[in-house]
C-alpha positions, 0 to 999 in steps of 0.5 A, spaced: 492 382 895 487 384 888 482 389 890 480 390 883 481 389 876 480 394 870 480 392 863 476 389 857 472 382 857 476 377 853 471 371 854 465 370 857 463 363 860 458 360 864 460 362 871 466 366 870 470 371 865 477 372 862 479 380 863 484 382 859 489 387 864 495 390 861 496 384 856 494 379 862 488 375 862 485 374 869 480 368 870 475 371 875 468 367 877 462 372 877 455 371 879 451 369 873 446 374 873 452 379 873 455 376 867 449 376 863 449 384 863 456 384 860 458 384 853 465 381 850 470 387 849 466 391 854 471 395 859 469 394 866 472 394 873 471 388 877 472 388 885 475 382 887 476 377 892 482 372 892 480 365 895 486 361 897 486 353 899 492 349 899 492 347 892 488 352 889 487 359 888 481 363 885 479 370 884 471 372 885 469 378 882 463 383 883 461 389 879 460 393 885 464 394 892 457 393 896 456 386 893 463 384 894 462 386 901 456 382 902 459 376 899 464 377 904 459 376 909 456 370 906 462 366 906 463 368 913 457 363 915 459 356 916 458 351 911 458 357 905 463 357 900 465 362 895 461 357 889 455 357 894 455 364 896 455 366 888 449 362 887 445 366 892 447 372 889 446 370 882 439 368 884 436 373 889 437 380 889 440 384 894 434 388 896 430 381 897 436 378 901 437 384 905 429 383 907 430 376 908 436 377 913 432 383 917 425 379 917 428 372 919 425 369 912 427 362 912 423 361 906 426 366 901 433 363 902 430 356 901 427 358 894 434 359 892 437 352 888 442 348 892 440 352 899 436 347 904 433 349 910 438 348 915 443 352 911 438 358 910 437 358 917 445 359 918 445 364 913 440 368 916 441 367 923 449 367 923 449 374 919 444 377 923 448 375 930 454 377 927 452 384 925 449 385 932 455 382 936 460 386 932 456 392 934 456 395 927 449 397 929 449 402 934 442 405 935 444 411 940 448 413 934 443 413 929 438 417 932 436 423 927 431 429 928 426 426 923 426 418 925 424 415 931 428 409 932 424 403 933 424 396 932 423 396 925 428 401 923 433 398 927 432 391 923 432 395 917 439 398 919 442 391 921 440 388 914 443 394 910 449 394 914 450 386 912 449 388 905 455 392 906 453 400 906 456 404 911 454 407 917 454 414 914 451 412 908 445 409 912 444 415 916 444 420 911 439 416 907 434 415 913 435 423 915 432 424 908 426 419 907 419 419 910 418 413 915 412 413 919 410 406 922 413 403 916 414 395 916 422 393 915 421 391 908 418 398 906 424 402 910 429 397 906 425 398 899 425 406 901 432 406 903 435 402 897 431 406 892 434 413 895 441 410 894 440 408 887 437 415 886 444 418 889 
């Protein structure tokens, strides 16, 4: 319903902002880490998700489409609501989260405030399984002339898809970077670094 908003920040609160668009103020919940980077009066574009319940409607927003897509993945996990997902995104970087999913690093998620061992396991395993089940990653379609597909590359691709990057984006970057016997973590870091420079 609401894909994005572009306007000036009228107010900054602890967990949300008021953005003014055409003289209408919209209340949008953002990760605290993103709110901290914004200034009152600044014009921004916020990518949004409308969460609807029987007795309430809330807008959740993000500064990038990739973070929004990652948020959607998080709230698809049973027991993870929008507020919990915002907390995760506020306390762990996308790259670290990506690595945690790829390597099934439960400890990384347990370090996030409010996330216990069981919830951490759900997030890592349900997201990873969902990506594989939906066949978002098709290893045969990702073979390039410069990279031999091995288990580490496959795991890195899976994690990058979870973060919301498209198949085309990943294939383009993988074909540009040098990957030998790199670990999953190093592959992900190389890909994300290249994407930031694009």
